[in-house]
N, CA, C and O atoms as a CHARMM CRD file, in Angstrom:
* protein
*
  356
    1    1 MET  N     96.33400  47.22400 -47.80800 PROA 1      0.00000
    2    1 MET  CA    96.08600  47.82000 -46.51700 PROA 1      0.00000
    3    1 MET  C     94.98700  48.86800 -46.67600 PROA 1      0.00000
    4    1 MET  O     94.99900  49.64600 -47.62900 PROA 1      0.00000
    5    2 ALA  N     94.03200  48.88600 -45.73500 PROA 2      0.00000
    6    2 ALA  CA    92.92400  49.83200 -45.77900 PROA 2      0.00000
    7    2 ALA  C     93.42200  51.23800 -45.46000 PROA 2      0.00000
    8    2 ALA  O     94.38000  51.42000 -44.70900 PROA 2      0.00000
    9    3 ALA  N     92.76200  52.20900 -46.03500 PROA 3      0.00000
   10    3 ALA  CA    93.11400  53.60700 -45.77400 PROA 3      0.00000
   11    3 ALA  C     92.69400  53.98900 -44.36500 PROA 3      0.00000
   12    3 ALA  O     91.66200  53.53500 -43.87000 PROA 3      0.00000
   13    4 ASP  N     93.50100  54.82900 -43.72000 PROA 4      0.00000
   14    4 ASP  CA    93.15500  55.32400 -42.39300 PROA 4      0.00000
   15    4 ASP  C     92.09900  56.41300 -42.51000 PROA 4      0.00000
   16    4 ASP  O     91.97400  57.06600 -43.54600 PROA 4      0.00000
   17    5 THR  N     91.34800  56.59700 -41.44200 PROA 5      0.00000
   18    5 THR  CA    90.36000  57.66500 -41.37000 PROA 5      0.00000
   19    5 THR  C     90.86500  58.70800 -40.39400 PROA 5      0.00000
   20    5 THR  O     91.31600  58.37000 -39.30000 PROA 5      0.00000
   21    6 GLN  N     90.79400  59.95800 -40.77700 PROA 6      0.00000
   22    6 GLN  CA    91.20300  61.03800 -39.89700 PROA 6      0.00000
   23    6 GLN  C     89.98800  61.54900 -39.15000 PROA 6      0.00000
   24    6 GLN  O     88.91300  61.71300 -39.72700 PROA 6      0.00000
   25    7 ILE  N     90.16900  61.80300 -37.84600 PROA 7      0.00000
   26    7 ILE  CA    89.08400  62.36600 -37.04600 PROA 7      0.00000
   27    7 ILE  C     89.51300  63.72200 -36.51200 PROA 7      0.00000
   28    7 ILE  O     90.70200  64.02600 -36.43000 PROA 7      0.00000
   29    8 SER  N     88.54100  64.51700 -36.15600 PROA 8      0.00000
   30    8 SER  CA    88.79900  65.82100 -35.57500 PROA 8      0.00000
   31    8 SER  C     87.90700  65.96100 -34.35100 PROA 8      0.00000
   32    8 SER  O     86.71200  65.67200 -34.40600 PROA 8      0.00000
   33    9 ALA  N     88.48800  66.40200 -33.26200 PROA 9      0.00000
   34    9 ALA  CA    87.70900  66.56800 -32.03800 PROA 9      0.00000
   35    9 ALA  C     88.26600  67.73600 -31.23900 PROA 9      0.00000
   36    9 ALA  O     89.48100  67.87000 -31.09800 PROA 9      0.00000
   37   10 PRO  N     87.39400  68.57200 -30.72100 PROA 10     0.00000
   38   10 PRO  CA    87.88000  69.66400 -29.87700 PROA 10     0.00000
   39   10 PRO  C     88.38400  69.12100 -28.54200 PROA 10     0.00000
   40   10 PRO  O     87.75800  68.24100 -27.95200 PROA 10     0.00000
   41   11 ILE  N     89.51400  69.64500 -28.06600 PROA 11     0.00000
   42   11 ILE  CA    90.05600  69.27800 -26.76200 PROA 11     0.00000
   43   11 ILE  C     90.44400  70.56200 -26.04100 PROA 11     0.00000
   44   11 ILE  O     90.62100  71.60400 -26.67400 PROA 11     0.00000
   45   12 THR  N     90.57700  70.49200 -24.73200 PROA 12     0.00000
   46   12 THR  CA    90.94900  71.67100 -23.96100 PROA 12     0.00000
   47   12 THR  C     92.41300  72.02100 -24.20500 PROA 12     0.00000
   48   12 THR  O     93.19900  71.18800 -24.65600 PROA 12     0.00000
   49   13 ASP  N     92.75600  73.24800 -23.90300 PROA 13     0.00000
   50   13 ASP  CA    94.15500  73.66900 -24.02400 PROA 13     0.00000
   51   13 ASP  C     95.03100  72.84100 -23.09500 PROA 13     0.00000
   52   13 ASP  O     96.15600  72.49500 -23.45500 PROA 13     0.00000
   53   14 ALA  N     94.53300  72.51900 -21.90600 PROA 14     0.00000
   54   14 ALA  CA    95.31500  71.73300 -20.95000 PROA 14     0.00000
   55   14 ALA  C     95.61600  70.34200 -21.50600 PROA 14     0.00000
   56   14 ALA  O     96.73200  69.84200 -21.35900 PROA 14     0.00000
   57   15 THR  N     94.63700  69.72400 -22.13500 PROA 15     0.00000
   58   15 THR  CA    94.85200  68.39900 -22.72400 PROA 15     0.00000
   59   15 THR  C     95.83900  68.48900 -23.87900 PROA 15     0.00000
   60   15 THR  O     96.72100  67.64000 -24.00700 PROA 15     0.00000
   61   16 ARG  N     95.70300  69.49400 -24.71000 PROA 16     0.00000
   62   16 ARG  CA    96.63000  69.68000 -25.83100 PROA 16     0.00000
   63   16 ARG  C     98.05700  69.85400 -25.32100 PROA 16     0.00000
   64   16 ARG  O     98.99100  69.27100 -25.87300 PROA 16     0.00000
   65   17 GLU  N     98.22700  70.65200 -24.27300 PROA 17     0.00000
   66   17 GLU  CA    99.56100  70.87100 -23.71000 PROA 17     0.00000
   67   17 GLU  C    100.15700  69.57100 -23.18100 PROA 17     0.00000
   68   17 GLU  O    101.34000  69.29800 -23.38300 PROA 17     0.00000
   69   18 ARG  N     99.33300  68.76600 -22.50000 PROA 18     0.00000
   70   18 ARG  CA    99.81300  67.47700 -21.98800 PROA 18     0.00000
   71   18 ARG  C    100.19700  66.54900 -23.13300 PROA 18     0.00000
   72   18 ARG  O    101.21300  65.85800 -23.06000 PROA 18     0.00000
   73   19 LEU  N     99.38900  66.53200 -24.18700 PROA 19     0.00000
   74   19 LEU  CA    99.66600  65.70800 -25.35900 PROA 19     0.00000
   75   19 LEU  C    100.98900  66.11900 -25.99400 PROA 19     0.00000
   76   19 LEU  O    101.83900  65.27600 -26.27900 PROA 19     0.00000
   77   20 GLU  N    101.15300  67.40400 -26.21100 PROA 20     0.00000
   78   20 GLU  CA   102.36700  67.89300 -26.85900 PROA 20     0.00000
   79   20 GLU  C    103.60400  67.65000 -25.99700 PROA 20     0.00000
   80   20 GLU  O    104.66600  67.32300 -26.52600 PROA 20     0.00000
   81   21 LYS  N    103.48300  67.80400 -24.69800 PROA 21     0.00000
   82   21 LYS  CA   104.60400  67.54000 -23.79400 PROA 21     0.00000
   83   21 LYS  C    105.00800  66.07400 -23.87000 PROA 21     0.00000
   84   21 LYS  O    106.19700  65.76100 -23.94000 PROA 21     0.00000
   85   22 TYR  N    104.03000  65.17600 -23.85600 PROA 22     0.00000
   86   22 TYR  CA   104.32400  63.74500 -23.92600 PROA 22     0.00000
   87   22 TYR  C    104.99000  63.38900 -25.24800 PROA 22     0.00000
   88   22 TYR  O    105.95000  62.61900 -25.27900 PROA 22     0.00000
   89   23 VAL  N    104.48200  63.94700 -26.32800 PROA 23     0.00000
   90   23 VAL  CA   105.04200  63.68100 -27.65600 PROA 23     0.00000
   91   23 VAL  C    106.48800  64.16300 -27.72300 PROA 23     0.00000
   92   23 VAL  O    107.35100  63.46400 -28.25400 PROA 23     0.00000
   93   24 ARG  N    106.75400  65.35300 -27.18800 PROA 24     0.00000
   94   24 ARG  CA   108.13200  65.87600 -27.18900 PROA 24     0.00000
   95   24 ARG  C    109.06200  64.99000 -26.36400 PROA 24     0.00000
   96   24 ARG  O    110.19500  64.72400 -26.76700 PROA 24     0.00000
   97   25 GLN  N    108.58000  64.53600 -25.20900 PROA 25     0.00000
   98   25 GLN  CA   109.42500  63.75000 -24.31400 PROA 25     0.00000
   99   25 GLN  C    109.70200  62.34800 -24.82900 PROA 25     0.00000
  100   25 GLN  O    110.78000  61.80500 -24.58700 PROA 25     0.00000
  101   26 THR  N    108.76200  61.76000 -25.52600 PROA 26     0.00000
  102   26 THR  CA   108.88600  60.35400 -25.91800 PROA 26     0.00000
  103   26 THR  C    109.17800  60.13800 -27.39500 PROA 26     0.00000
  104   26 THR  O    109.68800  59.08300 -27.77500 PROA 26     0.00000
  105   27 GLY  N    108.86600  61.11400 -28.22900 PROA 27     0.00000
  106   27 GLY  CA   109.03600  60.94000 -29.66100 PROA 27     0.00000
  107   27 GLY  C    107.90900  60.15800 -30.31900 PROA 27     0.00000
  108   27 GLY  O    107.95100  59.90300 -31.52300 PROA 27     0.00000
  109   28 VAL  N    106.90400  59.77600 -29.54000 PROA 28     0.00000
  110   28 VAL  CA   105.74500  59.06000 -30.08400 PROA 28     0.00000
  111   28 VAL  C    104.94800  60.03000 -30.95400 PROA 28     0.00000
  112   28 VAL  O    104.77200  61.19300 -30.59000 PROA 28     0.00000
  113   29 LYS  N    104.47800  59.56400 -32.07800 PROA 29     0.00000
  114   29 LYS  CA   103.66200  60.39600 -32.96200 PROA 29     0.00000
  115   29 LYS  C    102.28400  60.60200 -32.34700 PROA 29     0.00000
  116   29 LYS  O    101.73400  59.70100 -31.71400 PROA 29     0.00000
  117   30 LYS  N    101.73500  61.79300 -32.53800 PROA 30     0.00000
  118   30 LYS  CA   100.41400  62.11200 -31.97700 PROA 30     0.00000
  119   30 LYS  C     99.34900  61.13200 -32.44400 PROA 30     0.00000
  120   30 LYS  O     98.54800  60.64900 -31.64300 PROA 30     0.00000
  121   31 GLY  N     99.33900  60.84200 -33.72100 PROA 31     0.00000
  122   31 GLY  CA    98.33400  59.93100 -34.26000 PROA 31     0.00000
  123   31 GLY  C     98.39200  58.55800 -33.61400 PROA 31     0.00000
  124   31 GLY  O     97.36000  57.96300 -33.30500 PROA 31     0.00000
  125   32 HSD  N     99.61400  58.05600 -33.41100 PROA 32     0.00000
  126   32 HSD  CA    99.78900  56.74700 -32.77300 PROA 32     0.00000
  127   32 HSD  C     99.28800  56.78800 -31.33400 PROA 32     0.00000
  128   32 HSD  O     98.59000  55.87900 -30.88400 PROA 32     0.00000
  129   33 LEU  N     99.64800  57.84100 -30.62100 PROA 33     0.00000
  130   33 LEU  CA    99.22000  57.96800 -29.23000 PROA 33     0.00000
  131   33 LEU  C     97.69800  58.03000 -29.11500 PROA 33     0.00000
  132   33 LEU  O     97.10900  57.36600 -28.26300 PROA 33     0.00000
  133   34 VAL  N     97.06900  58.82300 -29.96800 PROA 34     0.00000
  134   34 VAL  CA    95.60800  58.93700 -29.94400 PROA 34     0.00000
  135   34 VAL  C     94.96000  57.60400 -30.29700 PROA 34     0.00000
  136   34 VAL  O     93.99200  57.19700 -29.65500 PROA 34     0.00000
  137   35 GLU  N     95.48200  56.92400 -31.30900 PROA 35     0.00000
  138   35 GLU  CA    94.95800  55.61200 -31.70700 PROA 35     0.00000
  139   35 GLU  C     95.03800  54.61600 -30.55100 PROA 35     0.00000
  140   35 GLU  O     94.06400  53.92700 -30.24900 PROA 35     0.00000
  141   36 GLN  N     96.20600  54.54400 -29.90800 PROA 36     0.00000
  142   36 GLN  CA    96.38100  53.60300 -28.80900 PROA 36     0.00000
  143   36 GLN  C     95.48800  53.95000 -27.61400 PROA 36     0.00000
  144   36 GLN  O     94.90400  53.06500 -26.98900 PROA 36     0.00000
  145   37 ALA  N     95.38900  55.23600 -27.30700 PROA 37     0.00000
  146   37 ALA  CA    94.54500  55.66200 -26.18400 PROA 37     0.00000
  147   37 ALA  C     93.08100  55.34200 -26.45100 PROA 37     0.00000
  148   37 ALA  O     92.37200  54.87500 -25.56000 PROA 37     0.00000
  149   38 LEU  N     92.63000  55.59200 -27.66600 PROA 38     0.00000
  150   38 LEU  CA    91.24600  55.31200 -28.02700 PROA 38     0.00000
  151   38 LEU  C     90.96600  53.81500 -27.99000 PROA 38     0.00000
  152   38 LEU  O     89.93000  53.39600 -27.47300 PROA 38     0.00000
  153   39 LEU  N     91.86700  53.00800 -28.52900 PROA 39     0.00000
  154   39 LEU  CA    91.69200  51.55800 -28.47700 PROA 39     0.00000
  155   39 LEU  C     91.65300  51.05800 -27.03500 PROA 39     0.00000
  156   39 LEU  O     90.83200  50.20700 -26.69100 PROA 39     0.00000
  157   40 HSD  N     92.53000  51.57900 -26.20500 PROA 40     0.00000
  158   40 HSD  CA    92.58700  51.18800 -24.79500 PROA 40     0.00000
  159   40 HSD  C     91.28100  51.53300 -24.09100 PROA 40     0.00000
  160   40 HSD  O     90.72800  50.71800 -23.35300 PROA 40     0.00000
  161   41 HSD  N     90.80100  52.73500 -24.32300 PROA 41     0.00000
  162   41 HSD  CA    89.55600  53.17900 -23.68600 PROA 41     0.00000
  163   41 HSD  C     88.36500  52.35300 -24.16900 PROA 41     0.00000
  164   41 HSD  O     87.54200  51.92100 -23.36200 PROA 41     0.00000
  165   42 LEU  N     88.27000  52.13500 -25.46300 PROA 42     0.00000
  166   42 LEU  CA    87.15300  51.35400 -26.00300 PROA 42     0.00000
  167   42 LEU  C     87.17800  49.91600 -25.49900 PROA 42     0.00000
  168   42 LEU  O     86.12800  49.33800 -25.22000 PROA 42     0.00000
  169   43 GLN  N     88.36600  49.33900 -25.38300 PROA 43     0.00000
  170   43 GLN  CA    88.47400  47.98200 -24.86000 PROA 43     0.00000
  171   43 GLN  C     88.00700  47.94100 -23.40800 PROA 43     0.00000
  172   43 GLN  O     87.29400  47.01800 -23.01300 PROA 43     0.00000
  173   44 ALA  N     88.39900  48.92500 -22.61900 PROA 44     0.00000
  174   44 ALA  CA    87.95800  48.97500 -21.22300 PROA 44     0.00000
  175   44 ALA  C     86.44100  49.09100 -21.14900 PROA 44     0.00000
  176   44 ALA  O     85.80600  48.41800 -20.33700 PROA 44     0.00000
  177   45 LEU  N     85.86000  49.93600 -21.98700 PROA 45     0.00000
  178   45 LEU  CA    84.40200  50.10000 -21.98500 PROA 45     0.00000
  179   45 LEU  C     83.68900  48.80400 -22.35700 PROA 45     0.00000
  180   45 LEU  O     82.61300  48.51100 -21.83500 PROA 45     0.00000
  181   46 GLU  N     84.28600  48.03500 -23.25500 PROA 46     0.00000
  182   46 GLU  CA    83.67400  46.77900 -23.69600 PROA 46     0.00000
  183   46 GLU  C     83.84800  45.65000 -22.68200 PROA 46     0.00000
  184   46 GLU  O     82.96800  44.79900 -22.55600 PROA 46     0.00000
  185   47 GLU  N     84.95200  45.63000 -21.96700 PROA 47     0.00000
  186   47 GLU  CA    85.27500  44.48500 -21.12800 PROA 47     0.00000
  187   47 GLU  C     84.99800  44.67600 -19.64600 PROA 47     0.00000
  188   47 GLU  O     84.82200  43.69100 -18.92800 PROA 47     0.00000
  189   48 LEU  N     84.95600  45.89700 -19.17200 PROA 48     0.00000
  190   48 LEU  CA    84.75800  46.13300 -17.74400 PROA 48     0.00000
  191   48 LEU  C     83.32400  46.54300 -17.44900 PROA 48     0.00000
  192   48 LEU  O     82.67100  47.18100 -18.27600 PROA 48     0.00000
  193   49 PRO  N     82.83500  46.17600 -16.27200 PROA 49     0.00000
  194   49 PRO  CA    81.50900  46.66700 -15.87600 PROA 49     0.00000
  195   49 PRO  C     81.54000  48.19400 -15.77300 PROA 49     0.00000
  196   49 PRO  O     82.54400  48.77500 -15.36000 PROA 49     0.00000
  197   50 ALA  N     80.44900  48.82400 -16.14500 PROA 50     0.00000
  198   50 ALA  CA    80.38000  50.28900 -16.18800 PROA 50     0.00000
  199   50 ALA  C     80.76400  50.93400 -14.85500 PROA 50     0.00000
  200   50 ALA  O     81.36700  52.00700 -14.83900 PROA 50     0.00000
  201   51 GLU  N     80.41900  50.28800 -13.73900 PROA 51     0.00000
  202   51 GLU  CA    80.70700  50.89600 -12.43300 PROA 51     0.00000
  203   51 GLU  C     82.19800  50.89900 -12.09300 PROA 51     0.00000
  204   51 GLU  O     82.60900  51.55700 -11.13700 PROA 51     0.00000
  205   52 LEU  N     83.01000  50.17500 -12.86200 PROA 52     0.00000
  206   52 LEU  CA    84.45400  50.17600 -12.61800 PROA 52     0.00000
  207   52 LEU  C     85.19000  51.22300 -13.44900 PROA 52     0.00000
  208   52 LEU  O     86.37500  51.46700 -13.21900 PROA 52     0.00000
  209   53 ILE  N     84.52300  51.83100 -14.38900 PROA 53     0.00000
  210   53 ILE  CA    85.15100  52.85300 -15.22700 PROA 53     0.00000
  211   53 ILE  C     85.17200  54.16700 -14.45200 PROA 53     0.00000
  212   53 ILE  O     84.13100  54.68500 -14.04800 PROA 53     0.00000
  213   54 ILE  N     86.36900  54.69000 -14.25400 PROA 54     0.00000
  214   54 ILE  CA    86.53000  55.95500 -13.53900 PROA 54     0.00000
  215   54 ILE  C     86.84100  57.02900 -14.57800 PROA 54     0.00000
  216   54 ILE  O     87.89600  57.00100 -15.21100 PROA 54     0.00000
  217   55 HSD  N     85.94000  57.95300 -14.74500 PROA 55     0.00000
  218   55 HSD  CA    86.11000  59.01000 -15.74300 PROA 55     0.00000
  219   55 HSD  C     87.11700  60.04200 -15.23900 PROA 55     0.00000
  220   55 HSD  O     87.18200  60.29100 -14.03500 PROA 55     0.00000
  221   56 PRO  N     87.89800  60.64500 -16.12700 PROA 56     0.00000
  222   56 PRO  CA    88.92100  61.59500 -15.70300 PROA 56     0.00000
  223   56 PRO  C     88.36100  62.89900 -15.15400 PROA 56     0.00000
  224   56 PRO  O     89.05500  63.63100 -14.44800 PROA 56     0.00000
  225   57 ARG  N     87.12100  63.18600 -15.47400 PROA 57     0.00000
  226   57 ARG  CA    86.46900  64.39400 -14.94900 PROA 57     0.00000
  227   57 ARG  C     85.08700  64.03000 -14.43600 PROA 57     0.00000
  228   57 ARG  O     84.31900  63.33600 -15.10100 PROA 57     0.00000
  229   58 ILE  N     84.79500  64.50500 -13.25900 PROA 58     0.00000
  230   58 ILE  CA    83.47500  64.30100 -12.68900 PROA 58     0.00000
  231   58 ILE  C     82.87900  65.68500 -12.44400 PROA 58     0.00000
  232   58 ILE  O     83.48900  66.51800 -11.77400 PROA 58     0.00000
  233   59 VAL  N     81.70700  65.92300 -12.97800 PROA 59     0.00000
  234   59 VAL  CA    81.06300  67.23000 -12.85500 PROA 59     0.00000
  235   59 VAL  C     79.98600  67.14200 -11.78500 PROA 59     0.00000
  236   59 VAL  O     79.10800  66.28000 -11.83000 PROA 59     0.00000
  237   60 VAL  N     80.07100  68.04800 -10.82900 PROA 60     0.00000
  238   60 VAL  CA    79.05300  68.12900  -9.77700 PROA 60     0.00000
  239   60 VAL  C     78.55100  69.57300  -9.71500 PROA 60     0.00000
  240   60 VAL  O     79.19000  70.49400 -10.22500 PROA 60     0.00000
  241   61 SER  N     77.42200  69.74200  -9.09200 PROA 61     0.00000
  242   61 SER  CA    76.87500  71.09200  -8.93500 PROA 61     0.00000
  243   61 SER  C     77.74300  71.88500  -7.95600 PROA 61     0.00000
  244   61 SER  O     78.51200  71.30800  -7.18800 PROA 61     0.00000
  245   62 ARG  N     77.61300  73.18900  -7.99300 PROA 62     0.00000
  246   62 ARG  CA    78.35200  74.03400  -7.05300 PROA 62     0.00000
  247   62 ARG  C     78.01400  73.63900  -5.61600 PROA 62     0.00000
  248   62 ARG  O     78.89400  73.56100  -4.75800 PROA 62     0.00000
  249   63 ARG  N     76.74500  73.39400  -5.37200 PROA 63     0.00000
  250   63 ARG  CA    76.30300  73.03100  -4.02000 PROA 63     0.00000
  251   63 ARG  C     76.98100  71.73200  -3.55500 PROA 63     0.00000
  252   63 ARG  O     77.46500  71.65000  -2.42700 PROA 63     0.00000
  253   64 THR  N     77.00900  70.74300  -4.41600 PROA 64     0.00000
  254   64 THR  CA    77.66200  69.47700  -4.07200 PROA 64     0.00000
  255   64 THR  C     79.16000  69.68000  -3.89000 PROA 64     0.00000
  256   64 THR  O     79.75100  69.14000  -2.95500 PROA 64     0.00000
  257   65 GLY  N     79.77400  70.45200  -4.77600 PROA 65     0.00000
  258   65 GLY  CA    81.20800  70.73100  -4.66900 PROA 65     0.00000
  259   65 GLY  C     81.54900  71.41100  -3.35500 PROA 65     0.00000
  260   65 GLY  O     82.53100  71.05800  -2.70100 PROA 65     0.00000
  261   66 GLU  N     80.74300  72.38000  -2.97200 PROA 66     0.00000
  262   66 GLU  CA    80.98700  73.07800  -1.70500 PROA 66     0.00000
  263   66 GLU  C     80.81500  72.13600  -0.51900 PROA 66     0.00000
  264   66 GLU  O     81.56800  72.21900   0.45100 PROA 66     0.00000
  265   67 ALA  N     79.83200  71.24400  -0.58600 PROA 67     0.00000
  266   67 ALA  CA    79.61600  70.27200   0.49600 PROA 67     0.00000
  267   67 ALA  C     80.80100  69.30500   0.59100 PROA 67     0.00000
  268   67 ALA  O     81.25100  68.97400   1.68700 PROA 67     0.00000
  269   68 LEU  N     81.30400  68.85500  -0.56800 PROA 68     0.00000
  270   68 LEU  CA    82.46200  67.96400  -0.57000 PROA 68     0.00000
  271   68 LEU  C     83.69300  68.65500  -0.00500 PROA 68     0.00000
  272   68 LEU  O     84.44700  68.05800   0.76200 PROA 68     0.00000
  273   69 LEU  N     83.89600  69.90600  -0.38000 PROA 69     0.00000
  274   69 LEU  CA    85.03500  70.66700   0.12800 PROA 69     0.00000
  275   69 LEU  C     84.93300  70.84100   1.63100 PROA 69     0.00000
  276   69 LEU  O     85.92700  70.69300   2.34200 PROA 69     0.00000
  277   70 LYS  N     83.75200  71.15000   2.11600 PROA 70     0.00000
  278   70 LYS  CA    83.54100  71.33100   3.55500 PROA 70     0.00000
  279   70 LYS  C     83.86200  70.04000   4.31200 PROA 70     0.00000
  280   70 LYS  O     84.50000  70.07700   5.36400 PROA 70     0.00000
  281   71 GLN  N     83.41700  68.89700   3.77400 PROA 71     0.00000
  282   71 GLN  CA    83.70600  67.61000   4.40200 PROA 71     0.00000
  283   71 GLN  C     85.20300  67.31800   4.39300 PROA 71     0.00000
  284   71 GLN  O     85.74600  66.83700   5.38800 PROA 71     0.00000
  285   72 ALA  N     85.86800  67.60300   3.28900 PROA 72     0.00000
  286   72 ALA  CA    87.29900  67.33200   3.18300 PROA 72     0.00000
  287   72 ALA  C     88.09500  68.18900   4.15100 PROA 72     0.00000
  288   72 ALA  O     89.05100  67.71800   4.76600 PROA 72     0.00000
  289   73 GLU  N     87.70000  69.44900   4.28500 PROA 73     0.00000
  290   73 GLU  CA    88.42300  70.35300   5.18700 PROA 73     0.00000
  291   73 GLU  C     88.21500  69.98200   6.65000 PROA 73     0.00000
  292   73 GLU  O     89.09200  70.21700   7.48100 PROA 73     0.00000
  293   74 ALA  N     87.05900  69.40400   6.96900 PROA 74     0.00000
  294   74 ALA  CA    86.74500  69.04400   8.35500 PROA 74     0.00000
  295   74 ALA  C     87.27400  67.65800   8.73500 PROA 74     0.00000
  296   74 ALA  O     87.34900  67.33400   9.92000 PROA 74     0.00000
  297   75 ALA  N     87.63700  66.84900   7.75900 PROA 75     0.00000
  298   75 ALA  CA    88.04600  65.46200   8.02200 PROA 75     0.00000
  299   75 ALA  C     89.40600  65.41500   8.70400 PROA 75     0.00000
  300   75 ALA  O     90.30200  66.20600   8.40900 PROA 75     0.00000
  301   76 GLU  N     89.53100  64.47200   9.61500 PROA 76     0.00000
  302   76 GLU  CA    90.80200  64.22100  10.28400 PROA 76     0.00000
  303   76 GLU  C     91.50500  63.08000   9.55100 PROA 76     0.00000
  304   76 GLU  O     90.85700  62.11000   9.15800 PROA 76     0.00000
  305   77 PRO  N     92.81900  63.18100   9.36400 PROA 77     0.00000
  306   77 PRO  CA    93.52900  62.09000   8.70100 PROA 77     0.00000
  307   77 PRO  C     93.52000  60.83100   9.56900 PROA 77     0.00000
  308   77 PRO  O     93.59800  60.90200  10.79500 PROA 77     0.00000
  309   78 THR  N     93.42500  59.68800   8.91000 PROA 78     0.00000
  310   78 THR  CA    93.45900  58.42300   9.63000 PROA 78     0.00000
  311   78 THR  C     94.89300  58.09600  10.01900 PROA 78     0.00000
  312   78 THR  O     95.83800  58.69800   9.50800 PROA 78     0.00000
  313   79 ALA  N     95.04600  57.14900  10.91700 PROA 79     0.00000
  314   79 ALA  CA    96.38300  56.71500  11.32600 PROA 79     0.00000
  315   79 ALA  C     97.14200  56.15800  10.12500 PROA 79     0.00000
  316   79 ALA  O     98.34300  56.39200   9.98400 PROA 79     0.00000
  317   80 ALA  N     96.45000  55.42600   9.26700 PROA 80     0.00000
  318   80 ALA  CA    97.09600  54.85100   8.08400 PROA 80     0.00000
  319   80 ALA  C     97.61200  55.94600   7.15400 PROA 80     0.00000
  320   80 ALA  O     98.71000  55.82600   6.61000 PROA 80     0.00000
  321   81 LEU  N     96.83900  57.00500   6.96700 PROA 81     0.00000
  322   81 LEU  CA    97.27000  58.10500   6.11500 PROA 81     0.00000
  323   81 LEU  C     98.46700  58.82400   6.72800 PROA 81     0.00000
  324   81 LEU  O     99.42700  59.14600   6.02700 PROA 81     0.00000
  325   82 ARG  N     98.41300  59.07400   8.03700 PROA 82     0.00000
  326   82 ARG  CA    99.55200  59.72800   8.70000 PROA 82     0.00000
  327   82 ARG  C    100.81500  58.88500   8.55600 PROA 82     0.00000
  328   82 ARG  O    101.89600  59.41400   8.29500 PROA 82     0.00000
  329   83 ASP  N    100.67300  57.56100   8.72800 PROA 83     0.00000
  330   83 ASP  CA   101.81200  56.66300   8.59700 PROA 83     0.00000
  331   83 ASP  C    102.35900  56.68600   7.16600 PROA 83     0.00000
  332   83 ASP  O    103.57200  56.72500   6.96200 PROA 83     0.00000
  333   84 LEU  N    101.46900  56.66100   6.19200 PROA 84     0.00000
  334   84 LEU  CA   101.88100  56.69900   4.79400 PROA 84     0.00000
  335   84 LEU  C    102.64800  57.98400   4.49100 PROA 84     0.00000
  336   84 LEU  O    103.69600  57.94900   3.84500 PROA 84     0.00000
  337   85 MET  N    102.12900  59.10300   4.95300 PROA 85     0.00000
  338   85 MET  CA   102.78700  60.38700   4.68600 PROA 85     0.00000
  339   85 MET  C    104.12600  60.48900   5.40200 PROA 85     0.00000
  340   85 MET  O    105.04600  61.14700   4.91600 PROA 85     0.00000
  341   86 ARG  N    104.23500  59.84900   6.53800 PROA 86     0.00000
  342   86 ARG  CA   105.46700  59.89100   7.31000 PROA 86     0.00000
  343   86 ARG  C    106.54300  59.00300   6.68900 PROA 86     0.00000
  344   86 ARG  O    107.71700  59.37300   6.65700 PROA 86     0.00000
  345   87 HSD  N    106.13800  57.82500   6.19400 PROA 87     0.00000
  346   87 HSD  CA   107.11200  56.84000   5.72400 PROA 87     0.00000
  347   87 HSD  C    107.14300  56.67300   4.20500 PROA 87     0.00000
  348   87 HSD  O    108.14400  56.20600   3.66000 PROA 87     0.00000
  349   88 GLY  N    106.06900  57.04400   3.51800 PROA 88     0.00000
  350   88 GLY  CA   106.04700  56.95700   2.07300 PROA 88     0.00000
  351   88 GLY  C    106.00900  55.55500   1.49700 PROA 88     0.00000
  352   88 GLY  O    106.31000  55.38600   0.31500 PROA 88     0.00000
  353   89 ASP  N    105.65700  54.54900   2.26800 PROA 89     0.00000
  354   89 ASP  CA   105.56500  53.18100   1.71400 PROA 89     0.00000
  355   89 ASP  C    104.13200  52.83100   1.48100 PROA 89     0.00000
  356   89 ASP  O    103.83200  51.73000   1.02100 PROA 89     0.00000
């Protein structure tokens, strides 16, 4: 069996907390979880068109963020959204 390679990467405190919480709740080893997540992500990158990959963080300028917030605050909910919130189906 080939030797494993250890990697090191900086992550945010929030990501570390989520990782540790998941490990505590499930008993899955951190190394296994990271290996599986990395394999899953790499497979998606190889098999899916780039425009279908949704990144967990999207960075926009302050100006764009403020414009998006203004649009969201001014938007009226659709009938479908109101129905969903009322019935939860």
